[in-house]
VOKOLLO-521631 format. One record per residue: y, z, x of N, C-alpha, C in turn; residue in one letter. Coordinates in steps of 0.1 Angstrom, whole numbers, padded with zeros to 4 digits, always signed. Last residue first. Example, Ala and Ser with C-alpha at 12.3 -4.5 7.8 and 13.67 -1.06 7.14 Angstrom:
2
-0022+0071+0128-0011+0071+0137+0000+0079+0129s
-0057+0078+0132-0045+0078+0123-0033+0078+0132a
***
This chain:
201
-0147+0067+0293-0156+0069+0302-0168+0080+0296d
-0125+0066+0274-0138+0055+0274-0148+0060+0281l
-0110+0083+0277-0118+0086+0266-0129+0074+0264l
-0099+0077+0301-0105+0089+0303-0114+0092+0286s
-0085+0055+0294-0096+0054+0302-0104+0068+0300k
-0061+0067+0281-0072+0056+0274-0084+0056+0281v
-0050+0079+0303-0051+0085+0290-0065+0079+0282r
-0047+0055+0318-0052+0065+0324-0059+0074+0311n
-0027+0044+0301-0038+0036+0306-0046+0047+0310i
-0003+0062+0298-0013+0060+0286-0026+0054+0291l
+0010+0087+0306+0001+0078+0313-0009+0072+0308d
+0043+0091+0293+0028+0094+0292+0022+0083+0301m
+0069+0085+0290+0064+0089+0299+0051+0093+0301g
+0071+0092+0254+0074+0084+0263+0073+0093+0276p
+0039+0092+0235+0050+0099+0240+0056+0094+0253q
+0012+0088+0214+0020+0083+0224+0034+0090+0226y
-0016+0100+0204+0001+0101+0201+0005+0097+0212h
-0044+0088+0200-0035+0093+0211-0022+0089+0206i
-0077+0092+0181-0061+0088+0183-0058+0093+0196t
-0101+0082+0159-0099+0088+0174-0084+0082+0175q
-0106+0084+0128-0103+0076+0135-0097+0086+0148i
-0110+0097+0102-0121+0097+0113-0116+0093+0122g
-0090+0101+0082-0099+0092+0081-0111+0090+0092l
-0069+0118+0094-0075+0121+0084-0090+0114+0077q
-0060+0101+0118-0070+0112+0121-0078+0116+0109q
-0043+0084+0104-0056+0081+0111-0064+0090+0112a
-0023+0103+0099-0032+0097+0086-0044+0089+0091a
-0014+0112+0123-0024+0121+0115-0029+0113+0105e
-0003+0088+0134-0016+0095+0139-0024+0104+0130i
+0017+0085+0114+0005+0075+0117-0005+0080+0123n
+0033+0108+0121+0027+0106+0107+0016+0096+0109e
+0039+0103+0148+0029+0114+0143+0025+0111+0131i
+0045+0072+0164+0047+0083+0151+0037+0092+0146f
+0032+0060+0183+0042+0066+0186+0045+0076+0175d
-0003+0054+0187+0009+0050+0180+0020+0063+0184d
-0037+0041+0192-0026+0047+0197-0010+0043+0190i
-0071+0045+0184-0056+0041+0178-0044+0046+0184f
-0102+0037+0184-0091+0043+0190-0080+0038+0187l
-0132+0036+0163-0119+0032+0167-0111+0043+0175i
-0149+0050+0156-0154+0040+0165-0144+0034+0171q
-0148+0061+0131-0150+0070+0141-0154+0062+0155n
-0148+0042+0109-0135+0047+0117-0136+0055+0130f
-0168+0013+0119-0166+0027+0112-0154+0031+0118p
-0162-0023+0120-0164-0010+0125-0162+0003+0116l
-0148-0046+0119-0162-0046+0114-0170-0032+0118k
-0121-0054+0121-0130-0048+0134-0143-0051+0129l
-0114-0052+0095-0111-0064+0103-0120-0065+0120t
-0119-0029+0084-0131-0043+0078-0127-0052+0090n
-0103-0014+0101-0118-0010+0101-0125-0023+0096a
-0079-0024+0088-0080-0027+0100-0096-0022+0103l
-0081-0018+0062-0079-0032+0064-0084-0037+0081i
-0081+0012+0063-0091+0004+0061-0092-0013+0062q
-0053+0013+0073-0063+0014+0085-0076+0010+0079y
-0040+0003+0050-0039-0003+0063-0050+0000+0075i
-0044+0026+0033-0051+0010+0028-0050+0005+0046k
-0033+0051+0038-0047+0046+0044-0050+0032+0042p
+0000+0042+0052-0008+0043+0040-0021+0042+0047d
+0020+0048+0070+0006+0059+0073-0001+0054+0062p
+0019+0015+0075+0013+0028+0083+0022+0035+0077k
+0016-0006+0048+0021-0002+0060+0018+0011+0065a
+0009-0039+0034+0010-0023+0033+0015-0019+0046v
+0010-0064+0035+0012-0063+0024+0011-0042+0021g
-0004-0076+0058-0012-0070+0052-0008-0064+0036c
+0022-0090+0067+0012-0097+0061+0000-0091+0055e
+0036-0066+0073+0044-0079+0066+0032-0086+0059a
+0019-0053+0093+0019-0048+0078+0026-0055+0070s
-0001-0074+0111+0012-0070+0111+0014-0064+0095i
-0025-0073+0135-0025-0070+0121-0010-0065+0120l
-0046-0093+0156-0030-0087+0155-0030-0083+0139i
-0074-0092+0175-0068-0091+0162-0054-0088+0162h
-0081-0096+0202-0089-0101+0193-0084-0101+0178d
-0056-0103+0227-0061-0092+0218-0071-0101+0208v
-0050-0127+0239-0044-0115+0245-0053-0103+0238t
-0065-0141+0221-0064-0145+0235-0059-0133+0241k
-0067-0134+0194-0078-0143+0200-0079-0145+0216g
-0029-0136+0194-0045-0135+0185-0056-0140+0192e
-0009-0133+0221-0018-0144+0209-0029-0137+0206k
+0020-0129+0236+0009-0120+0231+0003-0130+0215i
+0044-0140+0248+0030-0143+0252+0018-0137+0245g
+0067-0131+0240+0060-0122+0250+0047-0126+0251y
+0078-0151+0225+0088-0145+0233+0079-0135+0243d
+0056-0164+0211+0067-0172+0215+0073-0165+0226e
+0040-0140+0200+0034-0151+0208+0046-0160+0214e
+0060-0123+0189+0048-0119+0197+0044-0131+0204l
+0070-0145+0167+0078-0135+0179+0069-0131+0191i
+0046-0146+0152+0054-0159+0160+0063-0151+0169k
+0046-0119+0140+0033-0127+0151+0042-0138+0156r
+0068-0115+0129+0068-0107+0141+0055-0116+0148t
+0074-0126+0101+0078-0133+0112+0074-0130+0128g
+0082-0098+0085+0076-0110+0084+0080-0117+0095a
+0084-0066+0104+0087-0076+0094+0081-0087+0097w
+0058-0043+0108+0068-0050+0115+0071-0062+0103a
+0039-0019+0122+0045-0021+0108+0059-0030+0113n
+0007-0032+0134+0022-0029+0138+0028-0029+0122s
-0019-0029+0158-0016-0025+0143+0000-0022+0141l
-0039-0051+0177-0028-0045+0175-0022-0041+0161l
-0070-0048+0191-0063-0050+0182-0048-0046+0185a
-0106-0053+0206-0090-0050+0209-0082-0056+0196t
-0135-0042+0214-0131-0052+0206-0112-0045+0208k
-0150-0042+0249-0143-0036+0236-0136-0045+0227f
-0157-0063+0268-0165-0049+0265-0160-0041+0249k
-0143-0084+0270-0148-0082+0259-0159-0071+0256p
-0112-0066+0269-0121-0074+0264-0131-0082+0273r
-0098-0049+0288-0109-0042+0280-0119-0051+0270c
-0077-0065+0299-0090-0065+0307-0102-0057+0300d
-0060-0069+0278-0069-0081+0283-0078-0077+0290e
-0050-0041+0281-0056-0047+0268-0067-0060+0270l
-0038-0046+0304-0050-0038+0305-0057-0039+0289f
-0020-0062+0299-0029-0064+0308-0039-0059+0306n
+0000-0047+0282-0008-0058+0279-0020-0064+0290v
+0005-0027+0301-0006-0022+0289-0011-0036+0283l
+0019-0041+0319+0009-0034+0324-0002-0029+0308a
+0039-0048+0304+0032-0059+0307+0019-0053+0312q
+0056-0039+0277+0049-0031+0287+0040-0039+0292d
+0088-0055+0270+0074-0054+0269+0068-0045+0277i
+0118-0038+0262+0109-0044+0271+0095-0042+0269r
+0150-0040+0247+0138-0037+0246+0132-0046+0256d
+0177-0042+0248+0171-0030+0257+0158-0031+0256g
+0185-0062+0231+0186-0062+0246+0181-0054+0254a
+0185-0062+0205+0173-0062+0210+0174-0061+0225w
+0214-0059+0197+0207-0049+0194+0195-0049+0201f
+0224-0084+0209+0227-0071+0217+0217-0060+0212v
+0213-0106+0190+0211-0104+0205+0213-0092+0210k
+0226-0093+0166+0210-0093+0168+0209-0095+0184i
+0251-0099+0173+0248-0085+0171+0231-0085+0170f
+0255-0125+0175+0256-0117+0185+0252-0102+0185d
+0248-0134+0149+0235-0138+0160+0243-0128+0173l
+0270-0122+0137+0256-0116+0133+0248-0120+0143l
+0292-0136+0146+0291-0124+0150+0279-0119+0147e
+0283-0161+0135+0284-0160+0149+0284-0147+0152y
+0286-0155+0107+0274-0161+0112+0276-0155+0128d
+0305-0124+0102+0303-0140+0102+0291-0141+0107d
+0302-0091+0091+0300-0100+0101+0298-0113+0097l
+0303-0065+0076+0310-0076+0072+0313-0085+0086a
+0284-0045+0076+0294-0046+0089+0303-0058+0087l
+0268-0053+0055+0273-0039+0056+0283-0038+0066t
+0263-0081+0060+0272-0076+0046+0280-0063+0047k
+0246-0078+0082+0259-0085+0080+0268-0084+0069a
+0226-0066+0073+0233-0059+0081+0247-0067+0083v
+0219-0082+0051+0220-0066+0047+0229-0062+0057y
+0211-0103+0067+0217-0104+0059+0227-0092+0052a
+0187-0089+0079+0198-0095+0089+0211-0098+0080w
+0170-0089+0060+0175-0079+0064+0186-0080+0072v
+0168-0117+0053+0171-0110+0044+0176-0096+0048v
+0151-0126+0077+0168-0128+0075+0174-0121+0062e
+0128-0116+0070+0135-0111+0082+0151-0114+0082r
+0120-0116+0036+0120-0121+0047+0131-0114+0061s
+0102-0092+0016+0112-0098+0021+0114-0106+0032a
+0076-0084+0015+0084-0084+0003+0100-0091+0005q
+0063-0072+0034+0061-0086+0034+0067-0093+0019g
+0069-0048+0040+0055-0049+0037+0054-0065+0030i
+0089-0053+0055+0077-0045+0063+0064-0046+0055t
+0109-0060+0038+0103-0067+0048+0089-0066+0055s
+0114-0037+0026+0109-0045+0017+0101-0057+0027a
+0126-0022+0046+0114-0016+0041+0106-0025+0034l
+0149-0042+0050+0141-0036+0059+0125-0034+0053a
+0161-0036+0022+0159-0048+0030+0145-0047+0036a
+0168-0007+0025+0157-0013+0015+0151-0028+0018e
+0168+0003+0058+0175-0003+0045+0162-0009+0037s
+0159+0010+0082+0155+0019+0071+0162+0014+0057n
+0166-0004+0106+0152-0002+0103+0149+0002+0089f
+0195-0007+0107+0185-0020+0110+0174-0018+0103v
+0203+0018+0101+0209+0007+0097+0200-0007+0096l
+0189+0035+0120+0188+0036+0105+0192+0025+0098e
+0198+0024+0144+0186+0020+0141+0183+0022+0123d
+0224+0034+0145+0222+0021+0143+0208+0014+0137i
+0231+0059+0150+0231+0057+0135+0224+0041+0133s
+0237+0071+0172+0225+0071+0169+0222+0067+0153n
+0272+0082+0159+0261+0080+0171+0248+0079+0166q
+0285+0062+0133+0278+0075+0138+0271+0072+0151p
+0304+0032+0143+0294+0036+0137+0288+0050+0141l
+0321+0012+0147+0327+0024+0146+0316+0034+0135q
+0315-0011+0162+0318-0013+0146+0320+0002+0137y
+0315-0005+0190+0324-0015+0183+0326-0014+0169k
+0298+0019+0188+0310+0019+0192+0321+0007+0187e
+0273+0005+0182+0281+0020+0174+0294+0019+0178e
+0270-0011+0201+0273-0017+0191+0279-0008+0182l
+0267+0007+0225+0280-0005+0224+0282-0009+0211c
+0244+0016+0216+0254+0026+0218+0268+0017+0217r
+0230-0005+0222+0230-0001+0206+0242+0007+0208r
+0229-0010+0250+0234-0021+0242+0236-0013+0227s
+0219+0016+0258+0233+0014+0258+0238+0003+0252s
+0190+0021+0258+0196+0022+0244+0212+0019+0246s
+0162+0008+0273+0177+0009+0275+0184+0008+0263d
+0137+0004+0259+0140+0012+0275+0154+0015+0277e
+0122+0003+0234+0133+0003+0238+0136+0009+0251t
+0090-0016+0241+0099-0002+0238+0113-0006+0240r
+0057-0024+0230+0073-0030+0230+0081-0018+0228l
+0036-0007+0230+0036-0018+0238+0049-0025+0239l
+0054+0015+0213+0040+0017+0225+0041+0003+0234v
+0075+0005+0204+0074+0019+0205+0062+0026+0215g
+0060-0016+0184+0071-0012+0185+0068+0003+0191g
+0029-0017+0184+0035-0023+0189+0051-0018+0193v
-0001+0004+0186+0008+0003+0180+0017-0011+0189d
-0034-0005+0195-0023-0002+0201-0011-0006+0188f
-0069+0001+0196-0060-0005+0187-0045+0003+0191v
-0104-0007+0208-0088+0000+0213-0076-0009+0207i
-0136-0001+0198-0124-0006+0196-0110+0001+0199a
-0154+0020+0204-0158+0002+0206-0148-0005+0201k
-0165+0051+0212-0154+0041+0208-0157+0028+0214i
-0189+0069+0199-0187+0062+0209-0174+0051+0204m
***
């Protein structure tokens, strides 16, 4: 029986619905097509920030150095980079409606400072929107490492098999499944709310 519903954030709850702004940045800075996410998310600085070993400012400093951006150009880059991201308010509302019948949580691989951004920019607050928010930068470990799922289970005070976890990366889903967590592999266009409901009935 499912007693907790856990959503990933980036790629599920918060998605890049319009990638045109990132394509514009690639053209502006003469970067290969579809390479900008790699630059921002997969640098050593970004990976370090994801497990709490560097600030998000270090990540952007790396981007600025790589592209030779001054402070104003970097601020513009950041604004344009995130311009196509949209919160799925229907999913947020669904999670709120699931409380208190189910425990709810977010489990996100994200940089330091993400908790503040979720609250200030999107109104997503621990103890109000969902019961728990677990950020990899705060946990010191990231998906798909089994340790972060153990932290999740300990936080929820539930065994793995009573947790439903939704993520868009198959490696994170497979790692959760190996522990006995119930999962949904989110893919673009999926009717996720009804998919979750079908497992709760």
